[in-house]
C-alpha positions in Angstrom: 94.5 113.2 148.3 95.1 109.7 149.3 94.9 106.8 146.9 92.0 105.4 148.9 89.9 108.5 148.3 90.8 108.5 144.6 89.7 104.9 144.4 86.4 105.8 146.0 85.9 108.6 143.4 86.9 106.3 140.5 84.6 103.5 141.7 81.7 105.9 142.1 82.4 107.5 138.7 82.4 104.0 137.1 79.2 102.9 138.8 77.3 106.1 138.2 78.6 107.0 134.7 75.0 107.4 133.4 74.1 109.8 136.2 77.2 111.8 135.6 76.4 112.0 131.9 73.0 113.3 132.7 74.6 116.1 134.7 76.9 116.8 131.7 80.0 115.5 133.4 82.4 112.8 132.3 84.0 110.3 134.7 87.4 112.1 134.3 85.8 115.5 134.9 84.1 114.2 138.1 87.3 112.6 139.4 89.3 115.8 138.7 86.7 118.0 140.3 86.4 115.7 143.3 90.1 115.9 143.8 89.9 119.7 143.9 86.8 119.7 146.1 88.4 117.3 148.6 91.1 119.8 149.4 88.8 121.6 151.8 86.7 120.3 154.7 83.4 121.6 153.3 84.3 120.3 149.9 84.9 116.8 151.4 81.5 116.9 153.1 79.8 118.1 149.9 81.4 115.3 147.9 80.2 112.7 150.5 76.7 114.2 150.4 76.7 114.1 146.6 77.9 110.5 146.4 75.4 109.4 149.1 72.5 111.2 147.3 73.4 109.5 144.0 73.7 106.1 145.7 70.3 106.6 147.3 68.8 107.5 143.9 70.3 104.4 142.3 69.0 102.2 145.1 65.5 103.7 144.7 65.6 102.9 141.0 66.6 99.3 141.8 63.8 99.0 144.3 61.3 100.2 141.7 62.6 97.7 139.2 62.4 94.9 141.7 58.8 95.9 142.7 57.8 95.9 139.0 59.3 92.4 138.6 57.4 91.2 141.6 54.1 92.5 140.2 54.8 90.7 136.9 55.5 87.5 138.7 52.4 87.8 140.9 50.3 88.4 137.7 51.8 85.3 136.2 50.8 83.3 139.2 47.3 84.6 139.0 47.1 83.6 135.4 48.3 80.1 136.2 45.8 79.9 139.1 43.0 80.8 136.6 44.1 78.2 134.2 44.3 75.6 136.9 40.8 76.4 138.1 39.5 75.9 134.5 41.0 72.4 134.3 
């Protein structure tokens, strides 16, 4: 395995530690397993699929958080507009 691939696995494991923990896997276990899986073509593809799936899940969570934040700010604006109309 190249250093570049190992860096990708390590970066992913660091960024997605919480997701790995939910799956009952430590960062070290993921990296070691990924090294083994990357020895075959289908394993490489499965790892890529797994990483992309986790990244998509993480992005969806971020989008939900952003949307919730937008709603809160919009509600604050509405409250301010009501106060302004009462002045």
